[in-house]
Backbone bond lengths (Angstrom), bond angles and torsions (degrees), N, CA, C in turn:
res aa  C-N    CA-C-N  psi(-1)  N-CA   C-N-CA  omega(-1)  CA-C   N-CA-C  phi
1 M - - - 1.453 - - 1.526 107.52 -
2 T 1.313 116.08 134.86 1.462 120.17 174.94 1.517 109.78 -117.68
3 V 1.320 115.49 141.64 1.464 121.77 177.13 1.522 107.11 -86.45
4 Q 1.308 116.03 115.08 1.464 121.21 -178.63 1.529 111.64 -88.07
5 R 1.318 116.34 -46.56 1.460 121.76 -177.91 1.521 109.74 -145.34
6 L 1.332 115.15 155.77 1.465 122.38 178.57 1.521 108.81 -128.44
7 Y 1.321 115.63 141.45 1.464 121.64 -179.05 1.524 110.78 -136.23
8 L 1.319 115.56 142.28 1.459 122.76 174.31 1.521 108.56 -129.27
9 C 1.315 116.05 151.61 1.460 121.83 172.76 1.523 106.94 -146.57
10 A 1.320 116.19 121.64 1.465 120.60 -176.64 1.523 112.57 -73.77
11 E 1.311 117.85 -21.07 1.465 121.82 -175.04 1.516 110.57 -113.70
12 H 1.319 116.78 130.40 1.466 119.58 175.86 1.513 107.91 -84.60
13 I 1.326 115.75 125.91 1.461 119.66 -172.29 1.518 114.09 -114.63
14 S 1.322 118.14 3.46 1.453 119.50 -172.56 1.513 114.82 -114.76
15 F 1.327 119.04 -37.42 1.450 119.87 -178.03 1.522 109.11 -59.63
16 G 1.320 115.60 135.11 1.459 119.87 179.10 1.516 113.25 80.67
17 H 1.329 117.88 10.07 1.459 120.89 -178.13 1.522 112.55 -108.04
18 F 1.323 118.49 8.76 1.462 118.98 -173.69 1.524 110.65 -54.73
19 G 1.316 114.88 131.09 1.457 120.97 -179.86 1.517 113.45 83.84
20 R 1.323 116.15 -5.01 1.465 120.48 177.66 1.522 107.75 -125.80
21 P 1.324 116.45 162.65 1.471 117.73 177.37 1.528 110.53 -62.71
22 A 1.318 115.30 148.88 1.461 120.49 174.48 1.523 108.52 -68.37
23 G 1.327 116.18 160.14 1.454 120.04 175.84 1.515 110.91 -65.37
24 R 1.300 116.94 -178.52 1.458 120.22 -172.51 1.524 115.40 -116.74
25 A 1.325 119.19 10.37 1.465 120.44 179.42 1.529 108.88 -61.03
26 P 1.320 117.73 125.66 1.466 120.08 -175.53 1.525 113.28 -75.86
27 M 1.301 114.61 153.38 1.455 121.82 169.28 1.519 105.81 -82.09
28 E 1.327 116.80 132.74 1.462 121.26 179.89 1.521 109.12 -100.81
29 Q 1.329 116.66 122.54 1.455 119.86 176.40 1.518 108.87 -76.70
30 V 1.341 115.87 131.52 1.457 121.48 -179.33 1.529 109.20 -126.26
31 E 1.320 115.98 155.54 1.465 120.88 178.36 1.520 111.51 -79.07
32 R 1.340 115.50 -35.52 1.471 121.77 -178.58 1.522 108.48 -138.10
33 A 1.325 114.84 153.03 1.461 120.53 176.30 1.521 108.73 -139.79
34 Q 1.326 115.07 134.10 1.461 120.24 177.86 1.519 109.23 -85.78
35 V 1.335 115.63 131.80 1.461 122.57 179.10 1.523 107.95 -106.99
36 V 1.339 115.91 132.51 1.464 121.99 176.72 1.531 107.54 -118.75
37 A 1.310 116.40 125.44 1.462 121.61 -179.74 1.527 110.62 -54.46
38 G 1.322 115.45 134.71 1.459 121.19 178.06 1.511 114.78 76.34
39 R 1.323 117.66 -0.78 1.467 121.09 -177.00 1.520 112.77 -126.36
40 G 1.324 117.75 -45.24 1.456 121.69 -177.50 1.515 111.89 114.75
41 L 1.336 116.05 -141.19 1.459 122.11 -174.72 1.523 110.69 -96.29
42 V 1.311 116.05 126.54 1.465 121.05 179.08 1.530 108.49 -59.99
43 G 1.330 115.56 129.36 1.459 120.87 178.89 1.511 114.63 92.96
44 D 1.347 117.11 -5.22 1.459 119.98 -179.42 1.526 111.16 -95.54
45 R 1.302 115.70 158.75 1.471 123.89 -176.83 1.521 113.96 -60.84
46 F 1.323 118.39 -26.06 1.462 121.23 -178.33 1.523 113.00 -88.47
47 F 1.320 118.07 -6.80 1.465 121.82 -173.36 1.527 113.19 -61.13
48 A 1.310 118.42 -34.85 1.465 122.16 -176.47 1.528 113.04 -87.04
49 R 1.316 117.92 -1.98 1.462 120.22 -179.17 1.530 110.36 -72.80
50 P 1.326 117.54 164.10 1.467 120.69 -179.94 1.531 112.40 -58.92
51 A 1.325 115.48 154.00 1.471 121.66 -176.98 1.522 112.66 -60.49
52 D 1.323 118.62 -23.13 1.461 119.89 -179.88 1.524 112.75 -90.83
53 H 1.322 117.50 4.83 1.464 121.19 179.23 1.533 109.08 -60.66
54 P 1.335 118.36 126.42 1.463 120.13 -174.87 1.526 114.60 -72.78
55 G 1.331 117.31 -17.54 1.460 119.86 -175.78 1.512 113.72 -113.98
56 Q 1.310 117.60 49.29 1.467 120.37 179.19 1.522 111.12 -62.81
57 V 1.322 115.80 -34.64 1.462 122.69 177.95 1.529 106.73 -136.32
58 T 1.337 116.14 136.90 1.459 119.75 178.50 1.526 109.96 -115.88
59 F 1.335 114.84 138.88 1.457 122.53 -178.62 1.528 109.76 -115.60
60 F 1.325 116.71 147.72 1.464 122.35 178.31 1.524 108.05 -140.85
61 A 1.326 117.08 142.20 1.465 122.06 -177.21 1.524 111.55 -85.31
62 E 1.319 115.72 128.12 1.466 120.73 176.90 1.527 110.68 -60.44
63 E 1.327 116.47 -35.20 1.461 120.45 179.59 1.532 111.36 -62.13
64 T 1.324 116.67 -36.62 1.467 120.64 178.08 1.522 110.05 -65.68
65 W 1.327 116.90 -46.02 1.470 120.92 178.37 1.526 110.51 -59.06
66 A 1.333 117.12 -44.93 1.463 120.83 -179.01 1.522 111.45 -63.18
67 Q 1.327 116.93 -43.99 1.468 120.46 179.92 1.522 110.80 -65.49
68 L 1.310 116.56 -43.73 1.464 120.47 179.12 1.527 110.71 -63.43
69 S 1.316 116.82 -41.77 1.467 121.37 178.46 1.526 110.47 -59.55
70 A 1.327 116.30 -45.20 1.463 120.85 -179.23 1.528 111.48 -66.26
71 E 1.326 116.98 -46.32 1.457 120.30 -175.90 1.522 113.58 -70.81
72 L 1.326 116.58 -29.62 1.470 119.58 -178.68 1.529 112.74 -104.87
73 G 1.323 116.94 3.84 1.456 121.19 175.42 1.516 114.54 65.28
74 R 1.343 117.25 40.29 1.467 121.27 -178.45 1.513 110.55 -119.67
75 S 1.311 117.71 78.08 1.452 120.69 177.54 1.528 111.91 -84.99
76 D 1.321 116.64 -2.65 1.464 121.45 -175.92 1.527 113.77 -93.89
77 L 1.319 118.43 -5.12 1.464 121.14 -177.21 1.522 111.51 -115.19
78 G 1.320 115.35 135.18 1.453 120.73 178.17 1.515 111.83 -85.92
79 P 1.322 116.72 173.33 1.459 121.83 -178.13 1.529 113.82 -70.03
80 E 1.317 117.65 -13.14 1.471 119.64 -179.82 1.517 112.51 -62.54
81 V 1.341 118.37 -22.22 1.465 119.89 -179.71 1.527 112.12 -64.11
82 F 1.330 117.53 -19.48 1.466 120.75 179.04 1.524 112.61 -83.62
83 R 1.332 117.21 -6.77 1.453 124.18 171.51 1.532 113.13 62.66
84 R 1.324 116.65 37.18 1.454 121.60 174.48 1.525 107.66 -105.68
85 N 1.330 116.66 153.53 1.463 120.93 -175.52 1.521 114.92 -78.77
86 V 1.324 116.74 -43.02 1.459 120.78 -169.18 1.530 109.47 -122.90
87 L 1.321 116.10 114.37 1.461 121.68 175.63 1.524 107.34 -91.21
88 V 1.335 115.79 120.02 1.462 120.84 -175.78 1.524 110.98 -121.67
89 R 1.322 114.19 163.40 1.461 121.39 177.47 1.524 108.48 -132.01
90 G 1.342 115.00 142.98 1.453 119.30 169.74 1.507 117.02 90.34
91 I 1.344 118.62 24.66 1.467 120.02 179.24 1.529 109.76 -149.90
92 D 1.321 115.97 144.08 1.464 121.57 170.55 1.522 105.95 -82.93
93 L 1.304 117.08 101.97 1.463 120.78 -174.40 1.523 113.24 -59.46
94 L 1.317 117.12 -38.01 1.468 118.55 -177.99 1.526 112.18 -67.09
95 S 1.323 117.80 -19.98 1.469 120.25 176.83 1.532 111.19 -69.69
96 L 1.319 117.01 -11.74 1.466 121.35 -178.87 1.532 113.41 -92.88
97 I 1.317 117.88 -4.78 1.465 120.59 179.08 1.527 109.26 -63.63
98 G 1.333 115.21 127.18 1.463 121.22 -179.86 1.528 113.54 80.85
99 R 1.332 116.99 5.68 1.460 120.86 -178.00 1.522 111.36 -121.33
100 E 1.314 115.19 148.42 1.458 120.17 169.93 1.520 107.41 -83.21
101 F 1.331 115.85 142.26 1.456 120.66 176.96 1.516 108.58 -146.78
102 E 1.316 114.89 163.29 1.453 120.33 -176.61 1.528 110.29 -123.33
103 V 1.327 115.53 137.27 1.455 122.33 175.64 1.522 107.36 -130.41
104 Q 1.313 116.65 117.52 1.462 122.57 178.36 1.537 112.02 51.63
105 G 1.323 116.07 39.97 1.462 121.43 177.62 1.518 115.11 83.35
106 V 1.334 117.58 -0.53 1.473 122.26 178.42 1.520 108.06 -103.06
107 R 1.330 116.50 131.41 1.457 121.33 -179.82 1.523 111.48 -92.70
108 F 1.332 114.67 140.95 1.465 122.79 178.70 1.516 109.14 -134.21
109 L 1.324 116.03 161.43 1.459 122.90 170.03 1.517 106.90 -119.71
110 G 1.325 116.85 119.31 1.461 120.84 175.41 1.522 108.89 -70.15
111 T 1.325 117.85 120.58 1.467 120.25 -173.72 1.520 114.35 -103.24
112 E 1.340 117.75 -39.20 1.461 118.76 -177.71 1.525 111.13 -168.82
113 H 1.322 114.01 162.30 1.461 121.47 173.98 1.531 107.61 -64.21
114 C 1.293 116.53 133.20 1.468 121.54 176.06 1.523 105.54 -90.40
115 K 1.306 115.92 89.91 1.460 121.49 -172.70 1.526 111.11 -59.26
116 P 1.328 116.19 144.33 1.466 119.44 176.94 1.528 110.32 -60.31
117 C 1.302 115.74 141.06 1.461 121.41 -178.22 1.527 111.40 -87.03
118 F 1.310 116.98 151.43 1.461 122.62 -175.87 1.522 112.62 -59.98
119 W 1.317 118.33 -25.89 1.465 121.54 -176.01 1.529 113.74 -87.72
120 M 1.340 118.61 6.53 1.466 119.96 -177.37 1.525 113.53 -66.83
121 D 1.326 117.37 -27.46 1.471 119.55 174.47 1.525 110.33 -63.48
122 E 1.312 116.58 -38.46 1.463 121.35 178.80 1.528 110.92 -72.25
123 A 1.322 116.79 -42.89 1.465 120.84 -176.01 1.527 112.79 -73.50
124 F 1.346 117.37 -34.14 1.465 119.67 -175.65 1.521 112.07 -113.20
125 A 1.323 116.97 -66.79 1.467 121.19 179.98 1.527 108.37 -172.49
126 P 1.333 117.26 150.55 1.459 119.29 173.81 1.533 109.74 -55.37
127 G 1.313 115.74 132.47 1.455 121.69 -178.13 1.517 113.96 100.45
128 A 1.335 117.90 -12.12 1.471 120.79 -178.55 1.525 111.20 -62.27
129 L 1.311 117.23 -46.24 1.463 120.59 -178.58 1.526 110.91 -61.08
130 A 1.329 117.35 -45.84 1.468 120.43 -178.64 1.528 111.09 -62.68
131 K 1.324 117.16 -43.24 1.467 119.95 -178.83 1.532 110.96 -67.38
132 L 1.318 116.86 -47.03 1.471 119.67 -179.95 1.526 110.95 -61.71
133 S 1.329 116.18 -38.44 1.471 120.01 178.48 1.525 110.61 -67.07
134 A 1.320 117.49 -44.38 1.465 121.60 -179.90 1.529 111.07 -64.32
135 W 1.331 116.90 -37.62 1.465 121.48 179.94 1.530 111.85 -81.07
136 N 1.341 116.70 -9.17 1.470 121.53 -175.47 1.530 109.27 55.21
137 A 1.341 115.11 47.78 1.466 120.83 -168.47 1.527 113.84 -128.40
138 G 1.311 117.67 42.16 1.459 120.04 177.86 1.514 113.89 -79.19
139 G 1.316 116.92 -16.96 1.457 120.58 179.96 1.518 111.36 124.47
140 L 1.318 114.89 -165.33 1.461 122.15 -176.62 1.519 109.62 -133.53
141 R 1.313 116.33 134.97 1.465 122.27 170.37 1.521 106.63 -95.22
142 A 1.328 115.82 142.70 1.464 119.52 -178.80 1.518 110.65 -146.38
143 R 1.333 114.30 155.69 1.455 122.23 172.09 1.520 108.43 -100.82
144 A 1.312 115.98 142.98 1.466 121.21 175.52 1.526 108.44 -83.85
145 L 1.335 116.67 124.72 1.466 121.75 -178.38 1.523 112.89 -102.48
146 S 1.325 117.36 -16.44 1.463 120.31 178.87 1.525 109.84 -143.37
147 D 1.314 114.17 161.84 1.463 120.61 177.16 1.524 109.33 -83.63
148 G 1.322 115.70 156.11 1.457 120.14 175.53 1.509 111.44 162.27
149 W 1.297 114.79 -164.20 1.468 121.98 -179.30 1.516 109.46 -130.21
150 L 1.327 116.15 143.65 1.451 122.59 170.37 1.517 107.56 -111.38
151 A 1.320 116.13 143.51 1.464 121.31 177.74 1.522 108.67 -127.44
152 A 1.324 115.57 139.19 1.454 121.32 -179.32 1.515 111.59 -84.71
153 M 1.343 116.04 139.43 1.462 121.06 175.50 1.525 110.48 -69.47
154 E 1.329 116.21 -34.53 1.460 121.51 -177.53 1.521 110.19 -104.01
155 A 1.289 117.65 42.49 1.458 122.14 -177.16 1.514 111.07 -53.86
156 G 1.326 114.77 129.26 1.448 121.16 176.28 1.510 115.49 83.19
157 R 1.344 118.10 -8.49 1.465 120.05 178.90 1.508 109.18 -89.83
158 S 1.297 116.45 145.02 1.471 119.25 176.59 1.501 110.48 -119.16
């Protein structure tokens, strides 16, 4: 698995928004992100949540973004619209549920499927939610098990 891009957002914009549009706080692309065991990514919205929170760090597959972009004709939107922290390539994310895994020397525990959110049609394109749900490809929620740093392969690219 390779880390293609990293994103942080200090403000949570989705919880409590069901049936309404998500908030508008942007995801910030970063070159590096510090991981703290039991907390997640420094500077991210999930960092202050309890240590048992299953989604301290969220992963999304670059292949899913590329396929969705092609099928829905959206070459103008980046993967940050899906609001996941770590864009990766080369792994079946759902195969990591219930397993410990390592990325760039940092250990994680895959906790659950990061189900596609109801507002993805608005954020990306009509049909995004249905396709992501059918593909079971919303991403992966994980807990951070060790401290360290992640670095993006595509640092600075949008």
